[in-house]
C-alpha positions in Angstrom: 20.8 3.2 -1.4 19.0 6.4 -2.3 15.7 7.5 -0.8 13.6 9.9 -2.9 10.4 11.5 -1.6 8.0 12.2 -4.3 5.9 15.3 -3.4 4.2 15.9 -6.8 0.8 14.3 -7.6 1.0 10.9 -9.0 -1.3 10.4 -12.0 -2.1 7.8 -14.6 0.2 9.7 -17.0 3.3 9.6 -14.8 2.7 6.6 -12.4 4.5 3.8 -14.5 7.5 6.0 -15.3 7.8 7.3 -11.7 7.3 4.0 -9.9 9.5 2.2 -12.5 12.6 4.1 -11.3 12.4 2.6 -7.8 13.0 -0.7 -6.1 10.5 -0.2 -3.2 7.4 2.0 -3.0 6.2 3.3 0.3 2.6 4.6 0.0 2.0 7.5 2.3 -0.9 8.9 0.3 -4.2 10.1 1.9 -6.8 9.3 -0.8 -8.2 6.2 -2.3 -7.7 7.1 -6.0 -3.9 7.5 -5.5 -3.8 4.3 -3.4 -5.4 2.2 -6.1 -3.3 3.8 -8.9 -0.1 3.1 -7.0 -1.2 -0.5 -6.2 -2.0 -1.2 -9.9 1.2 0.3 -11.1 3.3 -1.6 -8.6 1.5 -4.9 -9.4 2.0 -4.3 -13.2 5.7 -3.5 -12.7 6.4 -6.1 -10.1 7.4 -3.5 -7.4 7.1 -4.2 -3.7 4.5 -1.9 -2.1 4.6 -0.9 1.5 1.1 0.2 2.3 0.2 2.4 5.3 -3.0 4.1 6.1 -4.5 5.9 9.1 -7.9 7.0 10.3 -8.8 8.5 13.7 -7.0 6.2 16.1 -6.1 3.2 13.9 -3.4 2.5 11.4 -3.0 -0.3 8.9 0.2 -1.7 7.3 1.1 -4.4 4.8 3.8 -5.4 2.4 2.2 -6.2 -1.0 3.6 -7.7 -4.2 6.4 -9.6 -2.5 6.4 -13.4 -2.7 6.3 -15.4 0.5 8.1 -18.8 0.9 5.3 -20.5 -1.2 5.6 -17.9 -4.0 2.3 -16.2 -3.3 2.0 -12.4 -3.8 -0.9 -10.4 -2.5 -1.8 -6.9 -3.6 -3.9 -4.2 -2.1 -6.9 -5.2 -4.2 -6.9 -8.7 -2.6 -8.0 -6.9 0.6 -9.9 -4.0 -0.9 -11.0 -5.0 -4.4 -12.7 -1.7 -5.4 -12.4 1.9 -4.1 -15.2 3.0 -1.8 -17.9 5.1 -3.2 -17.7 8.9 -2.7 -18.6 9.7 0.9 -18.7 6.1 2.0 -15.6 6.4 4.2 -14.7 9.7 5.9 -11.3 11.0 5.1 -8.9 12.3 7.7 -10.0 15.9 7.3 -13.6 14.8 8.2 -12.9 12.0 10.8 -9.6 13.4 12.2 -6.5 11.5 13.1 -4.5 11.5 16.3 -1.3 13.4 15.3 1.2 10.8 16.4 -0.4 8.0 14.5 1.0 8.9 11.0 4.5 9.0 12.5 4.0 5.6 14.1 2.7 4.0 10.9 5.5 5.7 8.9 8.2 4.4 11.3 6.8 0.8 11.0 6.8 1.2 7.2 10.5 2.3 7.3 11.3 -0.8 9.5 9.5 -3.0 6.9 11.7 -1.6 4.1 14.8 -2.2 6.2 13.8 -5.8 6.7 13.2 -6.3 3.0 16.4 -4.7 1.9 18.6 -6.5 4.5 16.8 -9.8 4.6 16.4 -9.7 8.4 13.3 -10.4 10.4 9.9 -11.3 9.1 8.3 -8.6 7.0 4.6 -8.2 6.8 4.4 -10.0 3.5 0.9 -11.2 2.7 -0.3 -9.9 6.1 -2.3 -6.9 7.2 -1.3 -5.3 10.5 -3.8 -3.1 12.3 -2.6 -0.9 15.1 -4.8 0.9 17.6 -3.1 3.9 19.3 -5.7 4.2 22.1 -5.2 0.6 23.4 -1.7 -0.1 22.0 -3.2 -3.3 20.6 -2.2 -4.8 17.3 -3.6 -7.7 15.3 -2.4 -9.3 12.1 -4.4 -11.0 9.5 -3.0 -13.5 7.0 -3.9 -12.5 3.5 -4.6 -14.7 0.5 -4.5 -14.0 -3.2 -8.0 -13.5 -4.6 -8.1 -14.5 -8.3 -11.3 -12.5 -9.0 -9.5 -9.2 -8.1 -7.0 -9.7 -10.9 -9.8 -9.0 -13.4 -9.9 -5.5 -12.0 -6.3 -4.9 -12.8 -4.8 -3.5 -16.0 -2.6 -6.3 -17.5 -0.5 -4.1 -19.9 1.0 -0.6 -19.7 -1.4 0.4 -22.5 -4.4 -0.8 -20.5 -3.1 1.0 -17.5 -2.7 4.3 -19.4 -6.2 4.0 -20.8 -7.9 3.6 -17.4 -10.3 6.3 -16.2 
């Protein structure tokens, strides 16, 4: 197994080619436009997406686009159908984030990849884990597929490339 970190900006023009080369995608981005772009590309290409996000004292994690025992696959848009409007949610630069939190979330994402690759344990497939670093509390929500969100998705590579 080879792990490649992609440090260049992912854009509509390179997303399908870049993501297409990999078996698993770990999203460590810090902005909504990249997050939706990566989700849509992973969904279109059938690639597992390990989502992680942080804000202030909380982190979120999920494994998207992996079928559970019943064959259901959720995607990021099933939870968050459309990106927030500009200024609706403060980014980390504005709201801040406790410095250890990204490391904790990243470590859990790494554990989720290991579980998927090796087939051990119970990955966060179709679940959203929220972690609060101040209280050390977690809670997990079961996710369901939302058919209406699929209308927001590009269904072909051509439709993906023509997105704004």
